[in-house]
C-alpha positions, 0 to 999 in steps of 0.5 A: 529550514523547516521539514519538507515533506512531498508526495511522489509527483512533487518529488519528481517534479522537484527532482526535474526541476533541480536537476544539476543543482540538487536539493542541497541539505533537504531530505524529502522525507524531513530533516536535513541531509547532516541530520538525516542523510539519504540512504538508498535502499532496493524498492520492493514494489510501486504502486497503490494500496487503499484500504478500509476497515469497518467497525460495529460497536467498536469491534472490526467486521471487515477489513479490505487492502486493494492493490494496484501494483505498477512494479515489483520484484514479482511483476505487475498485477492487481489484488484484493485481500478481504477479511471478514470473522468468517474468513480471508480471501486473497484473489490476484490476477497473478497468484504469486504476487498476491500471495506475496502481498498478503504474506509480506505486507497486508498481515504485517499491517497494524490494522490487520494486526488489529483484527482478531485473527488472520487464518490461513490463506489460499490464493484465488486466481482471477481477474481483478479489476481496480480503479483509484481516485485519490479524490473519490475513493476506489472501487475494486472487483474480481468474480463475486467480490466487490469493494468500494472505498469512498470519500478517503479519510487519510493519504499517506505516501509510504517509504518504510526503511525497516518495515518487517517483511520476511527476509 
């Protein structure tokens, strides 16, 4: 049986279509049940997180991580994490959620680790507006900051059992 990779919607649809019958031997992350058993784990958040890194002459000049959190252990909301050589801004409509996102997720992403520095953070409270279109990109803004991400180059559903979150 070939490995099967599906997105969340297809997984939900497949689950509805096979309710009662099960997906015997198939794991939505690939492999078979015997080789790669399904492991349950407590979800931390559900939402979307488009990001972009800009480069000039091979060096990063800006990084933006846009968050629309539909559910998490810290509630729902939106946040922007934007790095430039001049500093780091973290803006959220719920500061506790924005701080958690920056501290426990964004700074641990490979894209953020590749930046030359990651300065100390002060979270700004502001209404964050996020519009995400999987085919066209994302538009987010808060106060004087606007992030536009166009024409996605890659999309990947993420489910990581051993993400290096603090605690």
